[in-house]
C-alpha positions as CSV (number, residue, x, y, z in Angstrom):
1,X,-6.9,-7.9,20.5
2,X,-3.5,-6.0,21.7
3,X,-4.1,-3.4,19.4
4,X,-5.0,-0.9,22.0
5,X,-1.2,-0.8,22.9
6,X,-0.8,1.1,19.6
7,X,-2.1,4.4,21.4
8,X,0.5,4.0,24.1
9,X,3.4,3.7,22.3
10,X,4.8,4.5,18.7
11,X,5.3,1.9,16.7
12,X,8.1,2.4,14.2
13,X,8.1,-1.2,12.1
14,X,5.8,-3.3,10.5
15,X,6.9,-6.0,12.9
16,X,6.2,-3.9,15.9
17,X,3.2,-3.4,14.6
18,X,2.0,-6.9,13.8
19,X,3.4,-8.0,17.3
20,X,0.5,-5.7,19.0
21,X,-2.1,-8.7,18.1
22,X,-3.1,-12.2,19.0
23,X,-1.6,-15.1,17.6
24,X,-4.4,-15.7,15.1
25,X,-4.2,-12.1,14.0
26,X,-0.5,-12.0,13.7
27,X,-0.1,-15.0,11.2
28,X,-2.8,-13.6,8.4
29,X,-0.7,-10.2,8.7
30,X,2.5,-11.7,8.0
31,X,0.7,-13.7,5.3
32,X,-0.6,-10.3,3.8
33,X,3.0,-8.7,4.3
34,X,4.9,-11.6,2.6
35,X,2.2,-11.6,-0.2
36,X,2.7,-8.1,-1.1
37,X,6.3,-8.3,-0.7
38,X,6.5,-10.7,-3.3
39,X,4.1,-8.9,-5.8
40,X,5.8,-5.6,-5.2
41,X,9.8,-6.8,-4.5
42,X,11.3,-3.3,-5.0
43,X,8.5,-1.8,-2.9
44,X,10.5,-0.6,0.6
45,X,8.5,-0.9,3.7
46,X,7.5,1.6,6.7
47,X,5.0,2.8,9.0
48,X,2.9,5.4,7.5
49,X,-0.2,7.1,9.1
50,X,0.3,4.5,12.0
51,X,-0.3,1.5,9.6
52,X,1.9,-0.7,7.8
53,X,2.9,0.4,4.6
54,X,4.7,-0.4,1.4
55,X,6.6,2.7,-0.5
56,X,7.4,2.6,-4.3
57,X,8.2,6.2,-5.6
58,X,5.4,7.2,-3.5
59,X,2.7,5.5,-1.2
60,X,2.0,2.1,-2.8
61,X,-0.6,0.9,0.0
62,X,-1.3,-0.2,3.4
63,X,-2.6,-2.6,5.3
64,X,-4.1,-3.1,8.7
65,X,-6.0,-5.0,11.3
66,X,-9.0,-4.1,13.2
67,X,-11.8,-5.4,15.5
68,X,-13.5,-7.4,13.0
69,X,-11.6,-6.7,9.4
70,X,-8.5,-6.7,7.7
71,X,-7.9,-3.1,6.2
72,X,-6.5,-2.9,2.7
73,X,-5.6,0.9,1.5
74,X,-4.6,1.0,-2.0
75,X,-5.3,4.7,-2.9
76,X,-8.5,5.5,-4.7
77,X,-6.9,4.4,-8.2
78,X,-6.3,0.7,-6.7
79,X,-10.0,0.2,-6.1
80,X,-11.5,2.2,-8.9
81,X,-9.5,-0.1,-11.2
82,X,-11.4,-2.8,-9.9
83,X,-14.5,-1.4,-8.5
84,X,-17.1,-4.4,-9.4
85,X,-14.9,-7.3,-8.4
86,X,-14.4,-5.1,-5.2
87,X,-18.2,-3.8,-4.3
88,X,-18.2,-6.7,-1.4
89,X,-14.8,-5.6,0.2
90,X,-15.5,-1.6,-0.4
91,X,-15.3,0.5,2.7
92,X,-14.4,4.1,1.7
93,X,-13.1,5.8,-1.6
94,X,-9.4,4.1,-0.9
95,X,-10.1,1.6,1.2
96,X,-11.4,-2.0,1.6
97,X,-12.3,-4.4,4.3
98,X,-11.7,-8.1,4.8
99,X,-13.9,-9.6,7.5
100,X,-11.7,-11.4,10.1
101,X,-13.7,-14.6,9.6
102,X,-13.5,-15.0,6.1
103,X,-10.5,-16.2,3.3
104,X,-8.3,-13.5,2.4
105,X,-9.2,-12.5,-1.3
106,X,-6.0,-13.2,-2.0
107,X,-6.8,-12.5,-6.0
108,X,-7.9,-9.6,-5.7
109,X,-4.8,-8.2,-3.4
110,X,-2.7,-9.5,-6.4
111,X,-4.3,-7.6,-9.1
112,X,-4.6,-4.7,-6.9
113,X,-0.8,-4.5,-6.1
114,X,0.2,-5.1,-9.5
115,X,-1.6,-2.5,-10.6
116,X,-0.4,0.0,-7.9
117,X,3.0,-1.0,-8.7
118,X,2.5,-0.4,-12.0
119,X,1.0,3.1,-11.6
120,X,3.9,4.2,-9.4
121,X,6.4,3.1,-11.7
122,X,4.9,4.9,-15.0
123,X,4.3,8.3,-12.8
124,X,7.7,8.0,-11.9
125,X,8.8,7.3,-15.3
126,X,6.7,10.4,-16.6
127,X,8.1,12.7,-13.7
128,X,11.4,12.0,-15.2
129,X,10.8,12.2,-18.5
130,X,9.4,15.8,-17.8
131,X,12.4,16.6,-15.7
132,X,14.6,15.4,-18.7
133,X,12.4,17.8,-20.7
134,X,12.5,20.8,-18.7
135,X,16.5,20.7,-17.5
136,X,17.1,20.3,-21.7
137,X,15.1,23.1,-22.1
138,X,17.0,25.2,-19.7
139,X,19.9,24.0,-21.7
140,X,18.9,25.0,-24.9
141,X,18.1,28.8,-23.1
142,X,21.3,28.5,-21.8
143,X,23.3,28.1,-24.6
144,X,21.3,30.2,-27.1
145,X,21.7,33.3,-23.9
């Protein structure tokens, strides 16, 4: 794998990240990226923590390729929501491992991505509502003042 070049230069885009791998891995990474884009079209892409990442009102999820697996990092909440289904892929608090020699579990990626999109949009809406309440209360104090 060409991923050793990651340490030698600063990766700035997902395309640059993908280019560091052999063609077979590149193909799968491109498929994962395209699939996530389809499920989260409003999310933006970036490199975060050195990994391809999707951002929507905060980190949405990250994905990557390693020596023996693809990594999928949807945050702990994305894993806890589907805990029983994810047992074969659990690697840590916020990460999943999909072995290179097995099919990608697209249905799982879809469920988790949709869950994380809803979660991030709900958090953003809640924050927006809280800010309206705070600014509304501040306006009332000024008018009373």
